[in-house]
PDB file as gemmi writes it, atoms N, CA and C in Angstrom:
CRYST1    1.000    1.000    1.000  90.00  90.00  90.00 P 1                      
ATOM      1  N   UNK A   1      -1.903 -42.802 -27.421  1.00  0.00           N  
ATOM      2  CA  UNK A   1      -2.162 -43.961 -28.261  1.00  0.00           C  
ATOM      3  C   UNK A   1      -1.089 -45.015 -28.006  1.00  0.00           C  
ATOM      4  N   UNK A   2      -1.495 -46.254 -27.979  1.00  0.00           N  
ATOM      5  CA  UNK A   2      -0.589 -47.368 -27.758  1.00  0.00           C  
ATOM      6  C   UNK A   2      -0.183 -47.945 -29.099  1.00  0.00           C  
ATOM      7  N   UNK A   3       1.091 -48.141 -29.285  1.00  0.00           N  
ATOM      8  CA  UNK A   3       1.609 -48.729 -30.519  1.00  0.00           C  
ATOM      9  C   UNK A   3       2.760 -49.652 -30.186  1.00  0.00           C  
ATOM     10  N   UNK A   4       2.843 -50.775 -30.840  1.00  0.00           N  
ATOM     11  CA  UNK A   4       3.954 -51.702 -30.620  1.00  0.00           C  
ATOM     12  C   UNK A   4       5.202 -51.201 -31.323  1.00  0.00           C  
ATOM     13  N   UNK A   5       6.345 -51.518 -30.755  1.00  0.00           N  
ATOM     14  CA  UNK A   5       7.604 -51.238 -31.430  1.00  0.00           C  
ATOM     15  C   UNK A   5       7.779 -52.251 -32.545  1.00  0.00           C  
ATOM     16  N   UNK A   6       8.195 -51.839 -33.728  1.00  0.00           N  
ATOM     17  CA  UNK A   6       8.294 -52.763 -34.862  1.00  0.00           C  
ATOM     18  C   UNK A   6       9.247 -53.922 -34.619  1.00  0.00           C  
ATOM     19  N   UNK A   7      10.384 -53.689 -34.005  1.00  0.00           N  
ATOM     20  CA  UNK A   7      11.367 -54.757 -33.782  1.00  0.00           C  
ATOM     21  C   UNK A   7      10.821 -55.835 -32.858  1.00  0.00           C  
ATOM     22  N   UNK A   8      10.198 -55.421 -31.765  1.00  0.00           N  
ATOM     23  CA  UNK A   8       9.680 -56.374 -30.793  1.00  0.00           C  
ATOM     24  C   UNK A   8       8.514 -57.167 -31.374  1.00  0.00           C  
ATOM     25  N   UNK A   9       7.687 -56.531 -32.170  1.00  0.00           N  
ATOM     26  CA  UNK A   9       6.506 -57.199 -32.712  1.00  0.00           C  
ATOM     27  C   UNK A   9       6.888 -58.318 -33.673  1.00  0.00           C  
ATOM     28  N   UNK A  10       7.920 -58.127 -34.442  1.00  0.00           N  
ATOM     29  CA  UNK A  10       8.308 -59.118 -35.444  1.00  0.00           C  
ATOM     30  C   UNK A  10       8.794 -60.414 -34.818  1.00  0.00           C  
ATOM     31  N   UNK A  11       9.408 -60.336 -33.658  1.00  0.00           N  
ATOM     32  CA  UNK A  11      10.017 -61.515 -33.042  1.00  0.00           C  
ATOM     33  C   UNK A  11       9.073 -62.278 -32.120  1.00  0.00           C  
ATOM     34  N   UNK A  12       7.927 -61.692 -31.761  1.00  0.00           N  
ATOM     35  CA  UNK A  12       7.055 -62.295 -30.759  1.00  0.00           C  
ATOM     36  C   UNK A  12       6.152 -63.372 -31.359  1.00  0.00           C  
ATOM     37  N   UNK A  13       5.852 -64.370 -30.547  1.00  0.00           N  
ATOM     38  CA  UNK A  13       4.950 -65.454 -30.930  1.00  0.00           C  
ATOM     39  C   UNK A  13       3.520 -65.078 -30.522  1.00  0.00           C  
ATOM     40  N   UNK A  14       2.566 -65.356 -31.389  1.00  0.00           N  
ATOM     41  CA  UNK A  14       1.158 -65.066 -31.103  1.00  0.00           C  
ATOM     42  C   UNK A  14       0.620 -66.020 -30.032  1.00  0.00           C  
ATOM     43  N   UNK A  15      -0.167 -65.477 -29.088  1.00  0.00           N  
ATOM     44  CA  UNK A  15      -0.804 -66.266 -28.041  1.00  0.00           C  
ATOM     45  C   UNK A  15      -2.316 -66.064 -28.124  1.00  0.00           C  
ATOM     46  N   UNK A  16      -3.073 -67.121 -28.419  1.00  0.00           N  
ATOM     47  CA  UNK A  16      -4.531 -66.976 -28.485  1.00  0.00           C  
ATOM     48  C   UNK A  16      -5.133 -66.913 -27.079  1.00  0.00           C  
ATOM     49  N   UNK A  17      -6.163 -66.076 -26.921  1.00  0.00           N  
ATOM     50  CA  UNK A  17      -6.923 -66.005 -25.680  1.00  0.00           C  
ATOM     51  C   UNK A  17      -8.310 -65.480 -26.029  1.00  0.00           C  
ATOM     52  N   UNK A  18      -9.222 -65.424 -25.062  1.00  0.00           N  
ATOM     53  CA  UNK A  18     -10.536 -64.867 -25.338  1.00  0.00           C  
ATOM     54  C   UNK A  18     -10.722 -63.579 -24.546  1.00  0.00           C  
ATOM     55  N   UNK A  19     -11.430 -62.651 -25.147  1.00  0.00           N  
ATOM     56  CA  UNK A  19     -11.766 -61.373 -24.514  1.00  0.00           C  
ATOM     57  C   UNK A  19     -13.279 -61.232 -24.586  1.00  0.00           C  
ATOM     58  N   UNK A  20     -13.921 -61.278 -23.433  1.00  0.00           N  
ATOM     59  CA  UNK A  20     -15.380 -61.238 -23.353  1.00  0.00           C  
ATOM     60  C   UNK A  20     -15.999 -62.287 -24.285  1.00  0.00           C  
ATOM     61  N   UNK A  21     -15.390 -63.469 -24.304  1.00  0.00           N  
ATOM     62  CA  UNK A  21     -15.908 -64.606 -25.062  1.00  0.00           C  
ATOM     63  C   UNK A  21     -15.509 -64.652 -26.532  1.00  0.00           C  
ATOM     64  N   UNK A  22     -14.844 -63.633 -27.023  1.00  0.00           N  
ATOM     65  CA  UNK A  22     -14.425 -63.587 -28.428  1.00  0.00           C  
ATOM     66  C   UNK A  22     -12.967 -64.019 -28.564  1.00  0.00           C  
ATOM     67  N   UNK A  23     -12.649 -64.858 -29.544  1.00  0.00           N  
ATOM     68  CA  UNK A  23     -11.251 -65.254 -29.731  1.00  0.00           C  
ATOM     69  C   UNK A  23     -10.414 -64.096 -30.279  1.00  0.00           C  
ATOM     70  N   UNK A  24      -9.286 -63.849 -29.626  1.00  0.00           N  
ATOM     71  CA  UNK A  24      -8.338 -62.805 -30.027  1.00  0.00           C  
ATOM     72  C   UNK A  24      -6.937 -63.356 -29.800  1.00  0.00           C  
ATOM     73  N   UNK A  25      -5.919 -62.553 -30.069  1.00  0.00           N  
ATOM     74  CA  UNK A  25      -4.564 -63.008 -29.758  1.00  0.00           C  
ATOM     75  C   UNK A  25      -3.707 -61.822 -29.349  1.00  0.00           C  
ATOM     76  N   UNK A  26      -2.704 -62.143 -28.573  1.00  0.00           N  
ATOM     77  CA  UNK A  26      -1.699 -61.176 -28.153  1.00  0.00           C  
ATOM     78  C   UNK A  26      -0.340 -61.740 -28.512  1.00  0.00           C  
ATOM     79  N   UNK A  27       0.680 -61.179 -27.947  1.00  0.00           N  
ATOM     80  CA  UNK A  27       2.036 -61.624 -28.256  1.00  0.00           C  
ATOM     81  C   UNK A  27       2.756 -62.081 -27.004  1.00  0.00           C  
ATOM     82  N   UNK A  28       3.604 -63.066 -27.192  1.00  0.00           N  
ATOM     83  CA  UNK A  28       4.443 -63.550 -26.100  1.00  0.00           C  
ATOM     84  C   UNK A  28       5.212 -62.361 -25.528  1.00  0.00           C  
ATOM     85  N   UNK A  29       5.253 -62.248 -24.214  1.00  0.00           N  
ATOM     86  CA  UNK A  29       5.935 -61.144 -23.551  1.00  0.00           C  
ATOM     87  C   UNK A  29       5.012 -60.008 -23.167  1.00  0.00           C  
ATOM     88  N   UNK A  30       3.771 -60.001 -23.702  1.00  0.00           N  
ATOM     89  CA  UNK A  30       2.782 -58.982 -23.343  1.00  0.00           C  
ATOM     90  C   UNK A  30       2.270 -59.228 -21.938  1.00  0.00           C  
ATOM     91  N   UNK A  31       1.897 -58.153 -21.265  1.00  0.00           N  
ATOM     92  CA  UNK A  31       1.010 -58.293 -20.113  1.00  0.00           C  
ATOM     93  C   UNK A  31      -0.394 -58.339 -20.697  1.00  0.00           C  
ATOM     94  N   UNK A  32      -1.381 -58.700 -19.890  1.00  0.00           N  
ATOM     95  CA  UNK A  32      -2.760 -58.684 -20.367  1.00  0.00           C  
ATOM     96  C   UNK A  32      -3.131 -57.272 -20.807  1.00  0.00           C  
ATOM     97  N   UNK A  33      -2.724 -56.259 -20.042  1.00  0.00           N  
ATOM     98  CA  UNK A  33      -3.026 -54.864 -20.399  1.00  0.00           C  
ATOM     99  C   UNK A  33      -2.423 -54.497 -21.748  1.00  0.00           C  
ATOM    100  N   UNK A  34      -1.184 -54.862 -21.995  1.00  0.00           N  
ATOM    101  CA  UNK A  34      -0.540 -54.544 -23.273  1.00  0.00           C  
ATOM    102  C   UNK A  34      -1.266 -55.220 -24.430  1.00  0.00           C  
ATOM    103  N   UNK A  35      -1.697 -56.462 -24.236  1.00  0.00           N  
ATOM    104  CA  UNK A  35      -2.415 -57.177 -25.289  1.00  0.00           C  
ATOM    105  C   UNK A  35      -3.752 -56.500 -25.578  1.00  0.00           C  
ATOM    106  N   UNK A  36      -4.464 -56.081 -24.526  1.00  0.00           N  
ATOM    107  CA  UNK A  36      -5.758 -55.426 -24.731  1.00  0.00           C  
ATOM    108  C   UNK A  36      -5.586 -54.063 -25.396  1.00  0.00           C  
ATOM    109  N   UNK A  37      -4.582 -53.324 -24.982  1.00  0.00           N  
ATOM    110  CA  UNK A  37      -4.314 -52.031 -25.622  1.00  0.00           C  
ATOM    111  C   UNK A  37      -3.965 -52.208 -27.095  1.00  0.00           C  
ATOM    112  N   UNK A  38      -3.166 -53.230 -27.409  1.00  0.00           N  
ATOM    113  CA  UNK A  38      -2.788 -53.486 -28.801  1.00  0.00           C  
ATOM    114  C   UNK A  38      -4.008 -53.859 -29.646  1.00  0.00           C  
ATOM    115  N   UNK A  39      -5.038 -54.419 -29.013  1.00  0.00           N  
ATOM    116  CA  UNK A  39      -6.276 -54.756 -29.712  1.00  0.00           C  
ATOM    117  C   UNK A  39      -7.196 -53.539 -29.860  1.00  0.00           C  
ATOM    118  N   UNK A  40      -6.786 -52.418 -29.291  1.00  0.00           N  
ATOM    119  CA  UNK A  40      -7.596 -51.208 -29.369  1.00  0.00           C  
ATOM    120  C   UNK A  40      -8.564 -51.035 -28.217  1.00  0.00           C  
ATOM    121  N   UNK A  41      -8.498 -51.913 -27.241  1.00  0.00           N  
ATOM    122  CA  UNK A  41      -9.392 -51.827 -26.077  1.00  0.00           C  
ATOM    123  C   UNK A  41      -8.901 -50.727 -25.148  1.00  0.00           C  
ATOM    124  N   UNK A  42      -9.767 -49.815 -24.784  1.00  0.00           N  
ATOM    125  CA  UNK A  42      -9.411 -48.736 -23.868  1.00  0.00           C  
ATOM    126  C   UNK A  42     -10.097 -48.867 -22.512  1.00  0.00           C  
ATOM    127  N   UNK A  43     -11.285 -49.467 -22.488  1.00  0.00           N  
ATOM    128  CA  UNK A  43     -12.023 -49.663 -21.237  1.00  0.00           C  
ATOM    129  C   UNK A  43     -11.860 -51.110 -20.795  1.00  0.00           C  
ATOM    130  N   UNK A  44     -11.318 -51.302 -19.600  1.00  0.00           N  
ATOM    131  CA  UNK A  44     -11.089 -52.642 -19.070  1.00  0.00           C  
ATOM    132  C   UNK A  44     -12.141 -53.026 -18.034  1.00  0.00           C  
ATOM    133  N   UNK A  45     -12.745 -52.017 -17.417  1.00  0.00           N  
ATOM    134  CA  UNK A  45     -13.790 -52.269 -16.426  1.00  0.00           C  
ATOM    135  C   UNK A  45     -14.756 -51.099 -16.422  1.00  0.00           C  
ATOM    136  N   UNK A  46     -15.888 -51.296 -15.766  1.00  0.00           N  
ATOM    137  CA  UNK A  46     -16.890 -50.237 -15.594  1.00  0.00           C  
ATOM    138  C   UNK A  46     -17.164 -50.104 -14.098  1.00  0.00           C  
ATOM    139  N   UNK A  47     -17.372 -48.881 -13.650  1.00  0.00           N  
ATOM    140  CA  UNK A  47     -17.662 -48.673 -12.236  1.00  0.00           C  
ATOM    141  C   UNK A  47     -19.042 -49.236 -11.921  1.00  0.00           C  
ATOM    142  N   UNK A  48     -19.235 -49.657 -10.671  1.00  0.00           N  
ATOM    143  CA  UNK A  48     -20.483 -50.302 -10.271  1.00  0.00           C  
ATOM    144  C   UNK A  48     -21.649 -49.325 -10.224  1.00  0.00           C  
ATOM    145  N   UNK A  49     -21.416 -48.110  -9.802  1.00  0.00           N  
ATOM    146  CA  UNK A  49     -22.516 -47.165  -9.606  1.00  0.00           C  
ATOM    147  C   UNK A  49     -22.920 -46.477 -10.907  1.00  0.00           C  
ATOM    148  N   UNK A  50     -21.986 -45.792 -11.542  1.00  0.00           N  
ATOM    149  CA  UNK A  50     -22.329 -45.009 -12.734  1.00  0.00           C  
ATOM    150  C   UNK A  50     -22.110 -45.760 -14.044  1.00  0.00           C  
ATOM    151  N   UNK A  51     -21.343 -46.821 -14.012  1.00  0.00           N  
ATOM    152  CA  UNK A  51     -21.024 -47.544 -15.235  1.00  0.00           C  
ATOM    153  C   UNK A  51     -19.944 -46.876 -16.068  1.00  0.00           C  
ATOM    154  N   UNK A  52     -19.246 -45.888 -15.462  1.00  0.00           N  
ATOM    155  CA  UNK A  52     -18.179 -45.177 -16.175  1.00  0.00           C  
ATOM    156  C   UNK A  52     -17.050 -46.138 -16.520  1.00  0.00           C  
ATOM    157  N   UNK A  53     -16.477 -45.930 -17.699  1.00  0.00           N  
ATOM    158  CA  UNK A  53     -15.382 -46.788 -18.146  1.00  0.00           C  
ATOM    159  C   UNK A  53     -14.076 -46.419 -17.463  1.00  0.00           C  
ATOM    160  N   UNK A  54     -13.281 -47.442 -17.169  1.00  0.00           N  
ATOM    161  CA  UNK A  54     -11.946 -47.259 -16.607  1.00  0.00           C  
ATOM    162  C   UNK A  54     -10.978 -48.111 -17.415  1.00  0.00           C  
ATOM    163  N   UNK A  55      -9.771 -47.611 -17.561  1.00  0.00           N  
ATOM    164  CA  UNK A  55      -8.737 -48.333 -18.290  1.00  0.00           C  
ATOM    165  C   UNK A  55      -7.400 -48.089 -17.630  1.00  0.00           C  
ATOM    166  N   UNK A  56      -6.348 -48.669 -18.174  1.00  0.00           N  
ATOM    167  CA  UNK A  56      -5.041 -48.542 -17.552  1.00  0.00           C  
ATOM    168  C   UNK A  56      -4.590 -47.093 -17.470  1.00  0.00           C  
ATOM    169  N   UNK A  57      -4.038 -46.764 -16.330  1.00  0.00           N  
ATOM    170  CA  UNK A  57      -3.553 -45.411 -16.100  1.00  0.00           C  
ATOM    171  C   UNK A  57      -2.065 -45.425 -15.810  1.00  0.00           C  
ATOM    172  N   UNK A  58      -1.669 -46.141 -14.768  1.00  0.00           N  
ATOM    173  CA  UNK A  58      -0.263 -46.096 -14.340  1.00  0.00           C  
ATOM    174  C   UNK A  58       0.574 -47.200 -14.984  1.00  0.00           C  
ATOM    175  N   UNK A  59      -0.038 -48.326 -15.330  1.00  0.00           N  
ATOM    176  CA  UNK A  59       0.634 -49.495 -15.904  1.00  0.00           C  
ATOM    177  C   UNK A  59       1.764 -50.038 -15.028  1.00  0.00           C  
ATOM    178  N   UNK A  60       1.631 -49.849 -13.702  1.00  0.00           N  
ATOM    179  CA  UNK A  60       2.616 -50.422 -12.784  1.00  0.00           C  
ATOM    180  C   UNK A  60       1.980 -50.931 -11.497  1.00  0.00           C  
ATOM    181  N   UNK A  61       0.660 -51.140 -11.502  1.00  0.00           N  
ATOM    182  CA  UNK A  61      -0.003 -51.779 -10.373  1.00  0.00           C  
ATOM    183  C   UNK A  61      -0.413 -50.886  -9.231  1.00  0.00           C  
ATOM    184  N   UNK A  62      -0.415 -49.582  -9.408  1.00  0.00           N  
ATOM    185  CA  UNK A  62      -0.747 -48.668  -8.317  1.00  0.00           C  
ATOM    186  C   UNK A  62      -2.203 -48.210  -8.359  1.00  0.00           C  
ATOM    187  N   UNK A  63      -2.740 -47.927  -9.545  1.00  0.00           N  
ATOM    188  CA  UNK A  63      -4.042 -47.245  -9.641  1.00  0.00           C  
ATOM    189  C   UNK A  63      -5.250 -48.183  -9.613  1.00  0.00           C  
ATOM    190  N   UNK A  64      -5.126 -49.419  -9.976  1.00  0.00           N  
ATOM    191  CA  UNK A  64      -6.210 -50.418 -10.000  1.00  0.00           C  
ATOM    192  C   UNK A  64      -7.308 -50.100 -11.010  1.00  0.00           C  
ATOM    193  N   UNK A  65      -7.048 -49.244 -11.985  1.00  0.00           N  
ATOM    194  CA  UNK A  65      -8.054 -48.964 -13.004  1.00  0.00           C  
ATOM    195  C   UNK A  65      -8.052 -50.002 -14.117  1.00  0.00           C  
ATOM    196  N   UNK A  66      -7.067 -50.881 -14.150  1.00  0.00           N  
ATOM    197  CA  UNK A  66      -6.974 -51.882 -15.224  1.00  0.00           C  
ATOM    198  C   UNK A  66      -7.496 -53.245 -14.782  1.00  0.00           C  
ATOM    199  N   UNK A  67      -8.324 -53.272 -13.740  1.00  0.00           N  
ATOM    200  CA  UNK A  67      -8.818 -54.552 -13.230  1.00  0.00           C  
ATOM    201  C   UNK A  67      -9.678 -55.273 -14.255  1.00  0.00           C  
ATOM    202  N   UNK A  68      -9.454 -56.567 -14.384  1.00  0.00           N  
ATOM    203  CA  UNK A  68     -10.233 -57.435 -15.258  1.00  0.00           C  
ATOM    204  C   UNK A  68     -10.485 -58.745 -14.524  1.00  0.00           C  
ATOM    205  N   UNK A  69     -11.335 -59.557 -15.099  1.00  0.00           N  
ATOM    206  CA  UNK A  69     -11.548 -60.917 -14.599  1.00  0.00           C  
ATOM    207  C   UNK A  69     -10.776 -61.857 -15.521  1.00  0.00           C  
ATOM    208  N   UNK A  70      -9.931 -62.689 -14.929  1.00  0.00           N  
ATOM    209  CA  UNK A  70      -9.129 -63.641 -15.704  1.00  0.00           C  
ATOM    210  C   UNK A  70      -9.447 -65.051 -15.227  1.00  0.00           C  
ATOM    211  N   UNK A  71      -9.886 -65.878 -16.152  1.00  0.00           N  
ATOM    212  CA  UNK A  71     -10.238 -67.271 -15.858  1.00  0.00           C  
ATOM    213  C   UNK A  71     -11.186 -67.363 -14.662  1.00  0.00           C  
ATOM    214  N   UNK A  72     -12.160 -66.437 -14.610  1.00  0.00           N  
ATOM    215  CA  UNK A  72     -13.186 -66.454 -13.565  1.00  0.00           C  
ATOM    216  C   UNK A  72     -12.822 -65.756 -12.274  1.00  0.00           C  
ATOM    217  N   UNK A  73     -11.577 -65.334 -12.109  1.00  0.00           N  
ATOM    218  CA  UNK A  73     -11.141 -64.646 -10.891  1.00  0.00           C  
ATOM    219  C   UNK A  73     -11.076 -63.143 -11.146  1.00  0.00           C  
ATOM    220  N   UNK A  74     -11.858 -62.391 -10.401  1.00  0.00           N  
ATOM    221  CA  UNK A  74     -11.913 -60.945 -10.576  1.00  0.00           C  
ATOM    222  C   UNK A  74     -10.754 -60.229  -9.905  1.00  0.00           C  
ATOM    223  N   UNK A  75     -10.695 -58.907 -10.135  1.00  0.00           N  
ATOM    224  CA  UNK A  75      -9.708 -58.022  -9.530  1.00  0.00           C  
ATOM    225  C   UNK A  75      -8.275 -58.310  -9.948  1.00  0.00           C  
ATOM    226  N   UNK A  76      -8.086 -58.860 -11.125  1.00  0.00           N  
ATOM    227  CA  UNK A  76      -6.731 -59.096 -11.616  1.00  0.00           C  
ATOM    228  C   UNK A  76      -6.195 -57.793 -12.204  1.00  0.00           C  
ATOM    229  N   UNK A  77      -5.032 -57.375 -11.744  1.00  0.00           N  
ATOM    230  CA  UNK A  77      -4.401 -56.172 -12.279  1.00  0.00           C  
ATOM    231  C   UNK A  77      -3.746 -56.550 -13.606  1.00  0.00           C  
ATOM    232  N   UNK A  78      -4.408 -56.200 -14.691  1.00  0.00           N  
ATOM    233  CA  UNK A  78      -3.974 -56.649 -16.011  1.00  0.00           C  
ATOM    234  C   UNK A  78      -2.595 -56.147 -16.392  1.00  0.00           C  
ATOM    235  N   UNK A  79      -2.157 -55.052 -15.793  1.00  0.00           N  
ATOM    236  CA  UNK A  79      -0.832 -54.517 -16.120  1.00  0.00           C  
ATOM    237  C   UNK A  79       0.291 -55.333 -15.489  1.00  0.00           C  
ATOM    238  N   UNK A  80      -0.045 -56.212 -14.553  1.00  0.00           N  
ATOM    239  CA  UNK A  80       0.970 -57.013 -13.860  1.00  0.00           C  
ATOM    240  C   UNK A  80       0.922 -58.491 -14.240  1.00  0.00           C  
ATOM    241  N   UNK A  81      -0.114 -58.913 -14.970  1.00  0.00           N  
ATOM    242  CA  UNK A  81      -0.298 -60.334 -15.281  1.00  0.00           C  
ATOM    243  C   UNK A  81       0.228 -60.635 -16.680  1.00  0.00           C  
ATOM    244  N   UNK A  82       1.209 -61.529 -16.791  1.00  0.00           N  
ATOM    245  CA  UNK A  82       1.700 -61.925 -18.120  1.00  0.00           C  
ATOM    246  C   UNK A  82       0.617 -62.683 -18.894  1.00  0.00           C  
ATOM    247  N   UNK A  83       0.496 -62.399 -20.164  1.00  0.00           N  
ATOM    248  CA  UNK A  83      -0.465 -63.081 -21.017  1.00  0.00           C  
ATOM    249  C   UNK A  83      -0.035 -64.533 -21.206  1.00  0.00           C  
ATOM    250  N   UNK A  84      -1.021 -65.449 -21.112  1.00  0.00           N  
ATOM    251  CA  UNK A  84      -0.793 -66.867 -21.362  1.00  0.00           C  
ATOM    252  C   UNK A  84      -1.778 -67.334 -22.418  1.00  0.00           C  
ATOM    253  N   UNK A  85      -1.370 -68.266 -23.209  1.00  0.00           N  
ATOM    254  CA  UNK A  85      -2.274 -68.846 -24.206  1.00  0.00           C  
ATOM    255  C   UNK A  85      -3.465 -69.485 -23.505  1.00  0.00           C  
ATOM    256  N   UNK A  86      -4.647 -69.253 -24.038  1.00  0.00           N  
ATOM    257  CA  UNK A  86      -5.851 -69.873 -23.505  1.00  0.00           C  
ATOM    258  C   UNK A  86      -6.547 -69.111 -22.397  1.00  0.00           C  
ATOM    259  N   UNK A  87      -6.019 -67.982 -21.969  1.00  0.00           N  
ATOM    260  CA  UNK A  87      -6.663 -67.190 -20.915  1.00  0.00           C  
ATOM    261  C   UNK A  87      -8.053 -66.754 -21.351  1.00  0.00           C  
ATOM    262  N   UNK A  88      -8.960 -66.675 -20.378  1.00  0.00           N  
ATOM    263  CA  UNK A  88     -10.283 -66.103 -20.617  1.00  0.00           C  
ATOM    264  C   UNK A  88     -10.333 -64.775 -19.867  1.00  0.00           C  
ATOM    265  N   UNK A  89     -10.266 -63.681 -20.592  1.00  0.00           N  
ATOM    266  CA  UNK A  89     -10.247 -62.342 -20.005  1.00  0.00           C  
ATOM    267  C   UNK A  89     -11.621 -61.714 -20.213  1.00  0.00           C  
ATOM    268  N   UNK A  90     -12.169 -61.113 -19.145  1.00  0.00           N  
ATOM    269  CA  UNK A  90     -13.480 -60.473 -19.225  1.00  0.00           C  
ATOM    270  C   UNK A  90     -13.422 -59.079 -18.632  1.00  0.00           C  
ATOM    271  N   UNK A  91     -14.228 -58.190 -19.218  1.00  0.00           N  
ATOM    272  CA  UNK A  91     -14.396 -56.856 -18.658  1.00  0.00           C  
ATOM    273  C   UNK A  91     -14.986 -57.009 -17.263  1.00  0.00           C  
ATOM    274  N   UNK A  92     -14.504 -56.240 -16.323  1.00  0.00           N  
ATOM    275  CA  UNK A  92     -14.985 -56.336 -14.941  1.00  0.00           C  
ATOM    276  C   UNK A  92     -15.961 -55.215 -14.640  1.00  0.00           C  
ATOM    277  N   UNK A  93     -16.958 -55.510 -13.837  1.00  0.00           N  
ATOM    278  CA  UNK A  93     -17.886 -54.482 -13.372  1.00  0.00           C  
ATOM    279  C   UNK A  93     -17.620 -54.262 -11.895  1.00  0.00           C  
ATOM    280  N   UNK A  94     -17.423 -53.017 -11.510  1.00  0.00           N  
ATOM    281  CA  UNK A  94     -17.172 -52.698 -10.112  1.00  0.00           C  
ATOM    282  C   UNK A  94     -15.701 -52.482  -9.842  1.00  0.00           C  
ATOM    283  N   UNK A  95     -15.387 -52.329  -8.565  1.00  0.00           N  
ATOM    284  CA  UNK A  95     -14.018 -52.002  -8.182  1.00  0.00           C  
ATOM    285  C   UNK A  95     -13.482 -53.044  -7.228  1.00  0.00           C  
ATOM    286  N   UNK A  96     -12.207 -52.911  -6.980  1.00  0.00           N  
ATOM    287  CA  UNK A  96     -11.540 -53.787  -6.029  1.00  0.00           C  
ATOM    288  C   UNK A  96     -12.101 -53.524  -4.635  1.00  0.00           C  
ATOM    289  N   UNK A  97     -12.387 -54.577  -3.932  1.00  0.00           N  
ATOM    290  CA  UNK A  97     -12.867 -54.446  -2.562  1.00  0.00           C  
ATOM    291  C   UNK A  97     -11.759 -54.786  -1.599  1.00  0.00           C  
ATOM    292  N   UNK A  98     -11.739 -54.126  -0.461  1.00  0.00           N  
ATOM    293  CA  UNK A  98     -10.723 -54.381   0.548  1.00  0.00           C  
ATOM    294  C   UNK A  98     -10.779 -55.849   0.952  1.00  0.00           C  
ATOM    295  N   UNK A  99      -9.625 -56.502   0.982  1.00  0.00           N  
ATOM    296  CA  UNK A  99      -9.546 -57.900   1.361  1.00  0.00           C  
ATOM    297  C   UNK A  99      -9.755 -58.891   0.235  1.00  0.00           C  
ATOM    298  N   UNK A 100     -10.014 -58.390  -0.977  1.00  0.00           N  
ATOM    299  CA  UNK A 100     -10.206 -59.288  -2.124  1.00  0.00           C  
ATOM    300  C   UNK A 100      -9.101 -59.111  -3.106  1.00  0.00           C  
TER     301      UNK A 100                                                      
END                                                                             
């Protein structure tokens, strides 16, 4: 289970963004993955063939299970992207393709 540390949460500034078209917010200093986990989101993408859910595993950019679409660009590793106010984050369908 993901939980914020109380000290860090109190000092952070809220950053509004959208998740699958819905207005939500995260905190300054969050990665996109941390913000989604704090919102209770566990599935960040679905596989193309079976539709199985995938979510963050390594949280350091190795596994590629946390891929999302950010501002229309797919294959963003949410664990490596700092959250910015106004981002449009969407659940991704499919996997990273070689060269993309």
